C-alpha positions as CSV (number, residue, x, y, z in Angstrom):
1,M,0.0,0.0,0.0
2,K,1.3,3.4,-0.9
3,L,1.9,6.2,1.6
4,P,-1.4,7.8,2.8
5,L,-1.4,11.5,2.0
6,V,-2.6,13.8,4.8
7,F,-4.4,17.0,3.8
8,L,-5.0,20.0,5.9
9,F,-8.3,21.5,5.0
10,A,-9.4,25.1,5.5
11,T,-13.0,26.1,5.0
12,L,-13.6,28.8,2.4
13,L,-16.8,30.5,1.1
14,P,-20.2,28.8,0.9
15,A,-20.2,26.3,-1.9
16,T,-23.3,27.3,-3.8
17,T,-24.9,30.5,-4.9
18,F,-27.5,30.7,-7.7
19,S,-26.5,32.6,-10.8
20,Q,-28.7,34.9,-12.9
21,T,-28.8,32.3,-15.7
22,P,-31.7,29.9,-15.0
23,G,-30.6,26.4,-14.3
24,V,-26.8,27.2,-14.1
25,I,-25.3,27.1,-10.6
26,D,-22.2,29.0,-9.4
27,L,-19.9,26.8,-7.3
28,K,-17.0,27.9,-5.2
29,P,-14.5,25.5,-3.5
30,E,-15.5,24.4,0.0
31,S,-12.0,23.6,1.1
32,K,-8.4,23.4,0.1
33,A,-5.4,21.3,1.1
34,I,-2.0,22.6,2.0
35,R,0.6,20.4,0.3
36,D,4.4,20.7,0.6
37,L,6.1,20.1,-2.8
38,S,9.3,22.1,-1.9
39,P,12.7,20.7,-3.0
40,K,13.4,19.9,0.7
41,A,10.2,17.8,1.0
42,I,10.9,16.0,-2.2
43,E,14.4,14.9,-1.0
44,E,13.0,13.9,2.4
45,F,10.4,11.8,0.8
46,K,13.1,10.0,-1.2
47,E,14.9,9.3,2.0
48,R,11.7,8.1,3.6
49,D,11.2,5.6,0.7
50,K,14.6,4.1,1.4
51,V,13.5,3.5,5.0
52,A,10.2,1.9,3.7
53,V,12.3,-0.5,1.5
54,K,14.3,-1.5,4.6
55,L,11.1,-2.4,6.4
56,T,9.8,-4.2,3.4
57,N,13.0,-6.3,3.4
58,G,12.5,-7.3,7.0
59,A,14.2,-4.6,9.1
60,S,12.5,-4.1,12.5
61,R,11.2,-0.7,13.7
62,E,13.6,-1.1,16.7
63,S,16.6,-1.1,14.3
64,L,15.7,2.3,12.8
65,T,17.5,5.5,13.7
66,K,15.8,8.5,15.2
67,K,16.1,10.3,11.8
68,E,14.5,7.4,10.0
69,L,11.7,7.2,12.5
70,A,11.1,10.9,12.1
71,L,10.8,10.6,8.3
72,L,8.3,7.8,8.7
73,N,6.3,9.8,11.2
74,K,6.3,12.8,8.9
75,Y,5.5,11.2,5.6
76,G,3.8,7.9,6.6
77,W,4.6,4.3,7.3
78,G,3.3,2.8,4.0
79,E,5.2,1.1,1.3
80,E,7.1,2.9,-1.4
81,G,5.2,5.7,-3.1
82,S,5.8,9.1,-4.5
83,I,5.3,12.6,-3.1
84,W,3.6,13.4,-6.4
85,D,0.8,10.8,-5.8
86,I,-2.6,12.3,-5.1
87,M,-4.3,9.2,-3.8
88,D,-2.9,6.1,-2.1
89,Q,-3.9,2.5,-2.9
90,G,-6.4,2.4,-0.1
91,C,-10.2,2.4,-0.5
92,S,-11.7,5.3,-2.5
93,W,-14.6,6.1,-4.8
94,Y,-12.4,4.7,-7.6
95,C,-12.6,1.2,-6.2
96,G,-16.0,1.0,-7.8
97,G,-15.7,3.0,-11.0
98,G,-14.5,6.2,-12.6
99,P,-14.5,7.5,-16.2
100,R,-14.1,5.0,-19.1
101,K,-12.6,7.7,-21.3
102,I,-11.2,11.2,-21.1
103,A,-10.8,13.6,-24.0
104,A,-9.7,17.1,-24.7
105,S,-10.5,19.7,-27.4
106,S,-6.8,20.3,-27.8
107,F,-3.5,19.8,-26.0
108,L,0.0,21.2,-26.3
109,A,2.5,19.3,-28.4
110,P,4.9,17.1,-26.4
111,A,8.2,18.6,-25.4
112,G,10.8,15.8,-25.3
113,D,9.5,13.2,-23.0
114,T,6.8,15.5,-21.5
115,S,3.3,15.3,-22.9
116,Y,0.3,17.4,-22.0
117,D,-2.7,15.3,-23.3
118,A,-6.1,14.9,-21.6
119,E,-5.0,11.8,-19.6
120,K,-2.5,14.0,-17.7
121,A,-5.4,15.6,-15.9
122,H,-6.5,12.3,-14.4
123,D,-3.3,10.3,-13.8
124,N,-3.1,10.6,-10.0
125,S,0.1,12.7,-10.3
126,L,1.0,16.3,-9.4
127,K,4.0,16.2,-11.7
128,A,2.1,16.2,-15.0
129,A,-0.7,18.5,-16.4
130,W,-3.1,18.9,-19.2
131,V,-2.2,22.0,-21.2
132,E,-4.6,23.3,-23.9
133,G,-3.0,23.6,-27.3
134,V,-4.5,26.6,-29.2
135,P,-3.1,30.1,-29.6
136,G,-4.0,32.5,-26.8
137,Y,-5.2,31.6,-23.3
138,G,-7.4,28.6,-24.3
139,K,-10.8,30.1,-23.6
140,G,-13.4,27.7,-25.0
141,Q,-11.1,24.6,-24.7
142,Y,-12.3,21.7,-22.6
143,L,-11.9,18.4,-21.0
144,E,-14.5,15.7,-21.3
145,Y,-15.1,12.7,-19.0
146,F,-17.3,9.8,-20.0
147,F,-18.8,7.4,-17.4
148,E,-20.7,4.1,-18.0
149,N,-24.1,4.2,-16.5
150,K,-23.2,1.5,-14.0
151,S,-20.3,3.6,-12.6
152,P,-20.9,4.9,-9.0
153,R,-22.5,8.4,-8.8
154,L,-20.2,11.3,-8.2
155,T,-20.8,14.1,-5.7
156,N,-17.5,16.1,-5.7
157,V,-15.1,17.5,-8.3
158,L,-11.6,18.0,-7.1
159,I,-9.1,20.1,-8.9
160,Y,-5.4,21.0,-8.8
161,N,-5.4,24.2,-10.8
162,G,-2.4,25.2,-13.0
163,Y,0.9,23.5,-13.5
164,V,1.5,22.8,-9.8
165,K,4.7,20.7,-9.9
166,S,6.7,23.8,-8.8
167,E,6.0,27.4,-7.8
168,K,8.0,28.4,-11.0
169,T,5.9,26.4,-13.5
170,W,2.7,27.4,-11.7
171,K,3.4,31.1,-12.0
172,E,4.8,31.0,-15.5
173,N,1.8,29.2,-17.0
174,S,-1.8,30.4,-17.0
175,R,-4.4,28.9,-14.7
176,V,-8.1,28.4,-14.9
177,K,-10.3,31.1,-13.2
178,Q,-13.7,29.7,-14.3
179,L,-14.9,26.4,-15.8
180,L,-18.3,25.8,-17.3
181,L,-19.5,22.3,-16.3
182,S,-22.0,20.8,-18.8
183,V,-23.8,17.5,-18.1
184,N,-24.7,15.5,-21.2
185,G,-24.6,18.7,-23.3
186,A,-26.6,20.9,-21.0
187,P,-24.9,23.8,-19.0
188,Y,-25.0,22.8,-15.3
189,A,-22.6,24.8,-13.2
190,R,-19.9,27.4,-13.2
191,L,-16.9,26.4,-11.1
192,H,-15.0,29.5,-9.7
193,L,-11.4,28.5,-9.1
194,A,-9.1,30.2,-6.7
195,D,-5.6,31.1,-7.9
196,T,-3.7,28.6,-5.8
197,R,-1.7,25.4,-6.1
198,D,-3.7,23.8,-3.4
199,L,-6.5,21.2,-3.8
200,Q,-9.9,22.7,-4.5
201,N,-13.0,20.6,-3.6
202,F,-16.3,21.5,-5.3
203,S,-19.5,19.8,-3.8
204,L,-22.2,19.3,-6.4
205,P,-25.9,20.1,-5.5
206,G,-26.7,16.4,-6.0
207,P,-25.2,13.1,-7.2
208,L,-24.5,12.7,-11.0
209,G,-24.7,9.4,-12.8
210,R,-26.8,6.2,-13.0
211,R,-29.3,7.9,-15.3
212,A,-32.8,6.6,-15.4
213,D,-32.6,6.5,-19.2
214,G,-29.6,4.2,-19.1
215,K,-27.4,6.6,-21.0
216,E,-23.8,7.2,-19.9
217,L,-22.8,10.3,-18.0
218,E,-20.9,12.9,-20.1
219,L,-19.2,15.8,-18.3
220,R,-17.5,18.7,-20.1
221,F,-15.3,21.2,-18.3
222,E,-14.8,24.3,-20.5
223,I,-12.4,27.1,-19.8
224,V,-14.3,30.4,-19.5
225,E,-11.8,32.7,-17.8
226,V,-8.1,32.4,-16.8
227,Y,-5.5,33.8,-14.5
228,K,-2.7,34.9,-16.9
229,G,0.7,33.4,-16.5
230,L,3.9,35.5,-16.2
231,L,5.5,33.9,-19.2
232,H,3.2,31.6,-21.1
233,A,-0.4,32.1,-22.4
234,D,-0.8,28.3,-22.2
235,T,-3.4,27.4,-19.6
236,A,-2.7,24.3,-17.5
237,L,-4.7,22.1,-15.2
238,T,-2.8,19.4,-13.3
239,E,-5.6,17.2,-12.0
240,L,-9.4,17.0,-12.2
241,Y,-10.8,14.0,-10.5
242,F,-13.9,12.9,-8.5
243,D,-15.4,11.6,-5.3
244,G,-18.8,10.1,-4.8
245,I,-21.1,7.5,-3.4
246,D,-22.3,3.9,-4.1
247,V,-19.0,2.3,-3.2
248,H,-18.6,-0.2,-0.3
């Protein structure tokens, strides 16, 4: 089992206010998580992994040094993992389902071994990102998620906004300020994102999925407004994933 990740949540503004457009809801993030991705934390995590390997190979806790114990207490006692992992291998909504397909209206061409396609927005990693691929700031570009009707219903949309792998990449690239969420082609909600590297959790007014007509659930997240980057017009989104019900 990978290292459990501990998030510190801070309550923000109320989640839901009704917009002037009938049927379209304005959503703000309920909470955000403070996450340390500093160079120091990355190096400490690598050292923690070495200790985890020792335990896996049979070393006892009593044989560990104070420094090794401190690293385990800080970053967790699980097996080898990565500081970039968003979720561990424990139970989650994804045990029962998740999208069968993810698509994007465009994405930036690869740079060497680094790619920016739609899957990068749903790969459980804070090291990669979807980056739209049209001239300008990418307004009107979108991600689409497709769920089989048997997939568990979702209640929350969770987002890491921008290219969060470092403070530098996050500031240099543009970030999303507002997303329009459409459900099976119908505008449903506007997601108002904060300009932060932290996790943003949007609670939906009600569960989505398992439609009475048997059709699959299709979600489109379209860029409406952006926070401009210091260097690049390219708009990035590191991760957009879900939580929900109907599992366990």
